TORKELUM-957876 format. One record per residue (C-alpha): y, z, x; residue number from 1. Coordinates in steps of 0.25 Angstrom, whole numbers. Example, Ala and Ser with C-alpha at 12.3 -4.5 7.8 and 13.67 -1.06 7.14 Angstrom:
# TORKELUM-957876
{north: -18; up: 31; east: 49; k: 1}
{north: -4; up: 29; east: 55; k: 2}
# end
This chain:
# TORKELUM-957876
{north: -173; up: -186; east: 311; k: 1}
{north: -176; up: -179; east: 298; k: 2}
{north: -165; up: -170; east: 292; k: 3}
{north: -170; up: -167; east: 279; k: 4}
{north: -171; up: -152; east: 282; k: 5}
{north: -156; up: -150; east: 286; k: 6}
{north: -150; up: -140; east: 277; k: 7}
{north: -137; up: -147; east: 273; k: 8}
{north: -144; up: -159; east: 268; k: 9}
{north: -154; up: -151; east: 260; k: 10}
{north: -144; up: -142; east: 254; k: 11}
{north: -135; up: -154; east: 250; k: 12}
{north: -147; up: -160; east: 243; k: 13}
{north: -151; up: -147; east: 237; k: 14}
{north: -138; up: -146; east: 231; k: 15}
{north: -137; up: -160; east: 226; k: 16}
{north: -151; up: -160; east: 219; k: 17}
{north: -149; up: -146; east: 213; k: 18}
{north: -135; up: -149; east: 208; k: 19}
{north: -141; up: -161; east: 201; k: 20}
{north: -153; up: -153; east: 195; k: 21}
{north: -163; up: -162; east: 202; k: 22}
{north: -175; up: -161; east: 212; k: 23}
{north: -172; up: -171; east: 223; k: 24}
{north: -180; up: -178; east: 233; k: 25}
{north: -173; up: -186; east: 244; k: 26}
{north: -174; up: -193; east: 257; k: 27}
{north: -164; up: -201; east: 264; k: 28}
{north: -166; up: -208; east: 277; k: 29}
{north: -159; up: -218; east: 287; k: 30}
{north: -164; up: -232; east: 286; k: 31}
{north: -162; up: -234; east: 301; k: 32}
{north: -164; up: -221; east: 306; k: 33}
{north: -173; up: -208; east: 305; k: 34}
{north: -164; up: -198; east: 299; k: 35}
{north: -168; up: -194; east: 285; k: 36}
{north: -164; up: -183; east: 274; k: 37}
{north: -175; up: -178; east: 265; k: 38}
{north: -175; up: -168; east: 253; k: 39}
{north: -189; up: -167; east: 247; k: 40}
{north: -191; up: -180; east: 253; k: 41}
{north: -207; up: -180; east: 253; k: 42}
{north: -209; up: -175; east: 239; k: 43}
{north: -216; up: -185; east: 230; k: 44}
{north: -206; up: -190; east: 219; k: 45}
{north: -207; up: -199; east: 207; k: 46}
{north: -201; up: -213; east: 211; k: 47}
{north: -197; up: -217; east: 196; k: 48}
{north: -191; up: -231; east: 198; k: 49}
{north: -190; up: -230; east: 213; k: 50}
{north: -204; up: -236; east: 214; k: 51}
{north: -198; up: -249; east: 210; k: 52}
{north: -194; up: -250; east: 225; k: 53}
{north: -209; up: -251; east: 229; k: 54}
{north: -211; up: -263; east: 219; k: 55}
{north: -199; up: -270; east: 224; k: 56}
{north: -203; up: -269; east: 238; k: 57}
{north: -217; up: -273; east: 236; k: 58}
{north: -213; up: -286; east: 228; k: 59}
{north: -203; up: -289; east: 239; k: 60}
{north: -214; up: -287; east: 250; k: 61}
{north: -223; up: -296; east: 242; k: 62}
{north: -213; up: -307; east: 242; k: 63}
{north: -210; up: -305; east: 257; k: 64}
{north: -225; up: -306; east: 259; k: 65}
{north: -226; up: -319; east: 251; k: 66}
{north: -234; up: -313; east: 240; k: 67}
{north: -224; up: -316; east: 229; k: 68}
{north: -210; up: -321; east: 227; k: 69}
{north: -199; up: -313; east: 222; k: 70}
{north: -194; up: -325; east: 214; k: 71}
{north: -207; up: -325; east: 206; k: 72}
{north: -204; up: -325; east: 192; k: 73}
{north: -209; up: -313; east: 183; k: 74}
{north: -209; up: -314; east: 168; k: 75}
{north: -206; up: -301; east: 160; k: 76}
{north: -211; up: -301; east: 146; k: 77}
{north: -203; up: -294; east: 135; k: 78}
{north: -214; up: -285; east: 131; k: 79}
{north: -220; up: -272; east: 137; k: 80}
{north: -208; up: -270; east: 146; k: 81}
{north: -208; up: -257; east: 154; k: 82}
{north: -197; up: -247; east: 148; k: 83}
{north: -185; up: -245; east: 156; k: 84}
{north: -170; up: -245; east: 154; k: 85}
{north: -166; up: -257; east: 162; k: 86}
{north: -170; up: -271; east: 165; k: 87}
{north: -182; up: -278; east: 159; k: 88}
{north: -186; up: -265; east: 153; k: 89}
{north: -175; up: -267; east: 142; k: 90}
{north: -175; up: -282; east: 141; k: 91}
{north: -181; up: -289; east: 129; k: 92}
{north: -184; up: -303; east: 133; k: 93}
{north: -194; up: -310; east: 142; k: 94}
{north: -188; up: -313; east: 156; k: 95}
{north: -193; up: -319; east: 169; k: 96}
{north: -187; up: -316; east: 183; k: 97}
{north: -190; up: -316; east: 197; k: 98}
{north: -198; up: -304; east: 204; k: 99}
{north: -185; up: -302; east: 212; k: 100}
{north: -176; up: -301; east: 200; k: 101}
{north: -186; up: -292; east: 193; k: 102}
{north: -186; up: -283; east: 205; k: 103}
{north: -171; up: -282; east: 205; k: 104}
{north: -172; up: -277; east: 190; k: 105}
{north: -183; up: -267; east: 195; k: 106}
{north: -174; up: -261; east: 205; k: 107}
{north: -159; up: -263; east: 201; k: 108}
{north: -161; up: -257; east: 187; k: 109}
{north: -175; up: -251; east: 188; k: 110}
{north: -181; up: -261; east: 178; k: 111}
{north: -195; up: -255; east: 174; k: 112}
{north: -201; up: -267; east: 168; k: 113}
{north: -197; up: -276; east: 180; k: 114}
{north: -203; up: -265; east: 189; k: 115}
{north: -217; up: -265; east: 181; k: 116}
{north: -218; up: -280; east: 182; k: 117}
{north: -215; up: -281; east: 196; k: 118}
{north: -224; up: -269; east: 200; k: 119}
{north: -235; up: -277; east: 194; k: 120}
{north: -232; up: -289; east: 203; k: 121}
{north: -230; up: -281; east: 215; k: 122}
{north: -243; up: -272; east: 213; k: 123}
{north: -244; up: -257; east: 213; k: 124}
{north: -255; up: -258; east: 224; k: 125}
{north: -246; up: -267; east: 233; k: 126}
{north: -234; up: -258; east: 231; k: 127}
{north: -242; up: -246; east: 236; k: 128}
{north: -248; up: -254; east: 247; k: 129}
{north: -234; up: -257; east: 252; k: 130}
{north: -230; up: -242; east: 251; k: 131}
{north: -242; up: -237; east: 259; k: 132}
{north: -240; up: -248; east: 269; k: 133}
{north: -225; up: -243; east: 271; k: 134}
{north: -230; up: -228; east: 273; k: 135}
{north: -226; up: -223; east: 260; k: 136}
{north: -239; up: -215; east: 255; k: 137}
{north: -232; up: -207; east: 244; k: 138}
{north: -225; up: -218; east: 237; k: 139}
{north: -232; up: -224; east: 226; k: 140}
{north: -229; up: -232; east: 213; k: 141}
{north: -242; up: -232; east: 205; k: 142}
{north: -235; up: -234; east: 191; k: 143}
{north: -226; up: -245; east: 185; k: 144}
{north: -214; up: -240; east: 176; k: 145}
{north: -223; up: -242; east: 164; k: 146}
{north: -234; up: -234; east: 169; k: 147}
{north: -225; up: -223; east: 173; k: 148}
{north: -220; up: -223; east: 158; k: 149}
{north: -234; up: -223; east: 153; k: 150}
{north: -238; up: -211; east: 161; k: 151}
{north: -227; up: -204; east: 155; k: 152}
{north: -231; up: -208; east: 141; k: 153}
{north: -245; up: -203; east: 144; k: 154}
{north: -241; up: -190; east: 150; k: 155}
{north: -230; up: -186; east: 140; k: 156}
{north: -235; up: -193; east: 127; k: 157}
{north: -249; up: -196; east: 128; k: 158}
{north: -247; up: -211; east: 127; k: 159}
{north: -247; up: -223; east: 136; k: 160}
{north: -235; up: -229; east: 128; k: 161}
{north: -221; up: -227; east: 133; k: 162}
{north: -214; up: -236; east: 123; k: 163}
{north: -201; up: -229; east: 120; k: 164}
{north: -197; up: -225; east: 133; k: 165}
{north: -187; up: -218; east: 137; k: 166}
{north: -187; up: -210; east: 124; k: 167}
{north: -202; up: -208; east: 124; k: 168}
{north: -201; up: -195; east: 132; k: 169}
{north: -190; up: -189; east: 124; k: 170}
{north: -194; up: -175; east: 120; k: 171}
{north: -204; up: -173; east: 132; k: 172}
{north: -199; up: -161; east: 140; k: 173}
{north: -196; up: -163; east: 154; k: 174}
{north: -207; up: -154; east: 160; k: 175}
{north: -217; up: -164; east: 153; k: 176}
{north: -210; up: -176; east: 158; k: 177}
{north: -210; up: -171; east: 172; k: 178}
{north: -225; up: -168; east: 172; k: 179}
{north: -228; up: -183; east: 168; k: 180}
{north: -235; up: -192; east: 179; k: 181}
{north: -223; up: -201; east: 180; k: 182}
{north: -215; up: -189; east: 185; k: 183}
{north: -225; up: -183; east: 194; k: 184}
{north: -224; up: -189; east: 208; k: 185}
{north: -239; up: -190; east: 212; k: 186}
{north: -242; up: -197; east: 199; k: 187}
{north: -231; up: -207; east: 198; k: 188}
{north: -223; up: -217; east: 206; k: 189}
{north: -219; up: -209; east: 218; k: 190}
{north: -213; up: -207; east: 232; k: 191}
{north: -205; up: -198; east: 241; k: 192}
{north: -191; up: -199; east: 245; k: 193}
{north: -195; up: -200; east: 260; k: 194}
{north: -205; up: -212; east: 257; k: 195}
{north: -194; up: -218; east: 248; k: 196}
{north: -184; up: -219; east: 260; k: 197}
{north: -195; up: -223; east: 269; k: 198}
{north: -198; up: -235; east: 260; k: 199}
{north: -183; up: -238; east: 259; k: 200}
{north: -181; up: -237; east: 274; k: 201}
{north: -192; up: -248; east: 276; k: 202}
{north: -186; up: -257; east: 266; k: 203}
{north: -172; up: -256; east: 272; k: 204}
{north: -178; up: -258; east: 286; k: 205}
{north: -187; up: -269; east: 283; k: 206}
{north: -198; up: -260; east: 289; k: 207}
{north: -213; up: -263; east: 286; k: 208}
{north: -209; up: -272; east: 275; k: 209}
{north: -205; up: -287; east: 274; k: 210}
{north: -190; up: -288; east: 277; k: 211}
{north: -188; up: -298; east: 265; k: 212}
{north: -195; up: -288; east: 256; k: 213}
{north: -186; up: -277; east: 261; k: 214}
{north: -173; up: -285; east: 260; k: 215}
{north: -176; up: -289; east: 245; k: 216}
{north: -180; up: -274; east: 242; k: 217}
{north: -167; up: -270; east: 248; k: 218}
{north: -159; up: -281; east: 240; k: 219}
{north: -165; up: -277; east: 227; k: 220}
{north: -163; up: -262; east: 229; k: 221}
{north: -148; up: -264; east: 233; k: 222}
{north: -146; up: -270; east: 218; k: 223}
{north: -149; up: -257; east: 211; k: 224}
{north: -138; up: -255; east: 200; k: 225}
{north: -139; up: -240; east: 198; k: 226}
{north: -127; up: -232; east: 205; k: 227}
{north: -129; up: -218; east: 200; k: 228}
{north: -140; up: -212; east: 210; k: 229}
{north: -141; up: -216; east: 224; k: 230}
{north: -129; up: -225; east: 225; k: 231}
{north: -120; up: -214; east: 219; k: 232}
{north: -121; up: -207; east: 232; k: 233}
{north: -115; up: -218; east: 240; k: 234}
{north: -104; up: -224; east: 232; k: 235}
{north: -97; up: -230; east: 244; k: 236}
{north: -96; up: -245; east: 242; k: 237}
{north: -101; up: -248; east: 256; k: 238}
{north: -114; up: -240; east: 255; k: 239}
{north: -125; up: -249; east: 249; k: 240}
{north: -136; up: -242; east: 241; k: 241}
{north: -149; up: -248; east: 237; k: 242}
{north: -159; up: -240; east: 228; k: 243}
{north: -168; up: -238; east: 217; k: 244}
{north: -167; up: -228; east: 206; k: 245}
{north: -179; up: -221; east: 199; k: 246}
{north: -178; up: -213; east: 186; k: 247}
{north: -189; up: -208; east: 177; k: 248}
{north: -187; up: -196; east: 168; k: 249}
{north: -184; up: -184; east: 178; k: 250}
{north: -184; up: -193; east: 190; k: 251}
{north: -171; up: -199; east: 196; k: 252}
{north: -172; up: -206; east: 209; k: 253}
{north: -165; up: -216; east: 218; k: 254}
{north: -169; up: -221; east: 232; k: 255}
{north: -162; up: -232; east: 241; k: 256}
{north: -155; up: -235; east: 253; k: 257}
{north: -140; up: -232; east: 256; k: 258}
{north: -133; up: -242; east: 266; k: 259}
{north: -120; up: -238; east: 273; k: 260}
{north: -110; up: -248; east: 278; k: 261}
{north: -112; up: -243; east: 292; k: 262}
{north: -127; up: -247; east: 292; k: 263}
{north: -133; up: -233; east: 288; k: 264}
{north: -145; up: -235; east: 279; k: 265}
{north: -152; up: -224; east: 272; k: 266}
{north: -164; up: -223; east: 263; k: 267}
{north: -162; up: -213; east: 252; k: 268}
{north: -172; up: -208; east: 241; k: 269}
{north: -168; up: -198; east: 230; k: 270}
{north: -178; up: -193; east: 220; k: 271}
{north: -174; up: -183; east: 209; k: 272}
{north: -182; up: -175; east: 199; k: 273}
{north: -173; up: -171; east: 188; k: 274}
{north: -174; up: -160; east: 177; k: 275}
{north: -173; up: -169; east: 165; k: 276}
{north: -176; up: -183; east: 161; k: 277}
{north: -161; up: -187; east: 156; k: 278}
{north: -159; up: -202; east: 160; k: 279}
{north: -145; up: -199; east: 163; k: 280}
{north: -143; up: -189; east: 174; k: 281}
{north: -131; up: -191; east: 182; k: 282}
{north: -132; up: -179; east: 191; k: 283}
{north: -146; up: -183; east: 195; k: 284}
{north: -142; up: -197; east: 198; k: 285}
{north: -130; up: -193; east: 206; k: 286}
{north: -138; up: -183; east: 215; k: 287}
{north: -146; up: -195; east: 220; k: 288}
{north: -134; up: -201; east: 226; k: 289}
{north: -129; up: -188; east: 230; k: 290}
{north: -141; up: -183; east: 237; k: 291}
{north: -143; up: -197; east: 244; k: 292}
{north: -129; up: -196; east: 249; k: 293}
{north: -131; up: -182; east: 255; k: 294}
{north: -143; up: -187; east: 262; k: 295}
{north: -137; up: -200; east: 267; k: 296}
{north: -124; up: -193; east: 272; k: 297}
{north: -133; up: -183; east: 280; k: 298}
{north: -140; up: -195; east: 286; k: 299}
{north: -127; up: -202; east: 290; k: 300}
{north: -121; up: -189; east: 296; k: 301}
{north: -133; up: -185; east: 304; k: 302}
# end
């Protein structure tokens, strides 16, 4: 049953997104049923760091299939680390850790350097083969984090060097930033809100994927530390939220699964396009949780 055209839900989402000054793209679906809510759910969107779910899932599937072990050790050299505000990206010293623990950093604090190393292990072609086999033709992650930053430097500064992020693009006007490849859905890591919830549903149902891989993906997604987006819409202590954020310039996202004490489970994807690139945008962050709650409340009442 699709209820995305019902006027009351659309009106509430319209008001929420316009009130926050953002363009929103949303899909929410029952994990164990057919009901769903959509708002521009089939528009192609920029994933930002949401694509890290695909990397995690592929690594977990490869382990379940006997192609690698999640306890394999990975060495992270101190030089040439992918920029980012968290994790290995801001650490100075050489370190080695398991694939599994590096994947935790990639997901829990969105560690860009851990992501790029793990993406190299998983293989972009293997990631895409998995996504296609799952019936997700519009979902793709052709670029590592470093490659995304490189395209931005090329488009905006005419150089392949992105040393100095995040201050590198200070003084670049918003229109030029929005036109760069990294923020153009067809030319960057991309998906739709509907394909996102389809993927999450399969992970939570152990559907078309190894059960062990799904369990490990769920475990790690449940360890994300950020409470200010999706989780903010579900403050009740008994509600469990597992998710992955994504932030890149004018893009702010979070996707995940909301699980209620009564057994209700809902996959939710909220993607935003905002008017400026300010790193701190409490209104945009909060509307992700607000919109998700509107959608899930409607599913639970229908």
